[in-house]
C-alpha positions in Angstrom: -7.8 -15.7 17.5 -8.4 -16.1 21.1 -8.0 -19.8 22.6 -10.2 -20.4 25.6 -8.9 -23.3 28.2 -9.9 -24.8 31.3 -7.7 -23.3 33.9 -8.5 -25.9 36.5 -7.3 -28.5 33.9 -4.2 -26.3 33.2 -3.4 -25.7 36.9 -3.5 -29.6 37.6 -1.4 -30.2 34.7 1.2 -27.5 35.7 1.2 -29.2 39.2 2.0 -32.5 38.0 4.8 -31.0 36.1 6.2 -29.2 38.9 6.2 -32.2 41.0 8.1 -34.1 38.4 10.6 -31.6 38.1 10.9 -31.3 41.9 11.5 -35.1 42.0 14.3 -34.8 39.6 16.0 -32.3 41.7 14.9 -29.4 39.7 13.9 -27.3 42.6 14.2 -23.8 40.9 12.3 -24.7 38.0 9.5 -26.6 40.1 9.2 -23.4 42.2 9.0 -21.2 39.2 6.4 -23.5 37.7 4.2 -23.1 41.0 4.7 -19.2 41.0 3.2 -19.4 37.6 0.2 -21.3 38.9 -0.1 -18.9 41.5 -0.3 -16.1 38.7 -2.7 -18.0 36.8 -5.3 -18.2 39.7 -5.2 -14.1 39.6 -6.0 -13.7 36.0 -9.6 -12.6 35.5 -12.0 -15.1 33.6 -12.9 -14.7 30.1 -16.7 -14.0 29.5 -17.3 -16.8 27.1 -20.6 -19.0 26.5 -20.2 -22.9 26.3 -21.2 -24.1 22.7 -24.5 -26.1 22.5 -24.8 -28.2 19.2 -27.7 -30.0 17.9 -29.7 -30.9 15.1 -33.2 -31.0 13.5 -34.7 -34.6 13.7 -37.0 -35.2 10.9 -40.0 -37.1 11.5 -41.8 -38.4 8.4 -45.0 -40.4 8.5 -48.3 -40.9 6.8 -49.9 -38.2 9.1 -47.5 -35.3 9.5 -43.9 -34.4 8.7 -42.1 -32.2 11.5 -38.8 -31.8 12.8 -37.6 -31.4 16.4 -34.3 -30.2 18.2 -32.2 -32.9 19.2 -31.1 -31.1 22.3 -34.5 -30.0 23.8 -37.3 -31.4 21.6 -38.6 -28.2 20.5 -40.9 -28.4 17.6 -41.0 -25.3 15.0 -44.5 -24.4 13.9 -43.4 -25.4 10.4 -40.5 -27.0 8.6 -39.9 -23.8 6.9 -39.3 -22.3 10.6 -36.1 -24.3 10.8 -33.1 -22.1 11.2 -29.3 -22.8 11.9 -30.1 -22.3 15.8 -32.9 -23.7 17.9 -35.1 -20.7 19.1 -35.6 -22.5 22.3 -32.4 -23.8 23.6 -30.1 -21.7 21.4 -28.2 -24.8 20.2 -26.4 -24.4 17.0 -28.1 -26.8 14.2 -25.1 -28.6 12.9 -23.4 -31.9 13.5 -23.5 -32.9 17.1 
């Protein structure tokens, strides 16, 4: 299974590691790490979409019963219209 990471965070972490190795006198290793950082910048970005999660909030009172999306406030036409995803914002309706 593919694992997606934030390349900016990875680059920062690798640069810090290279600085530590350089300070310890491990110059060749530090240079190798920095070369890897440069290579990381040339790799293509994956076409991924951020996962957005929400949940249906139930409103029950003496006048009406309805649900709304916790992310965008969308209210389905009827409780039977509740789905695993909000049709308005696309949030997955599970645990936030």
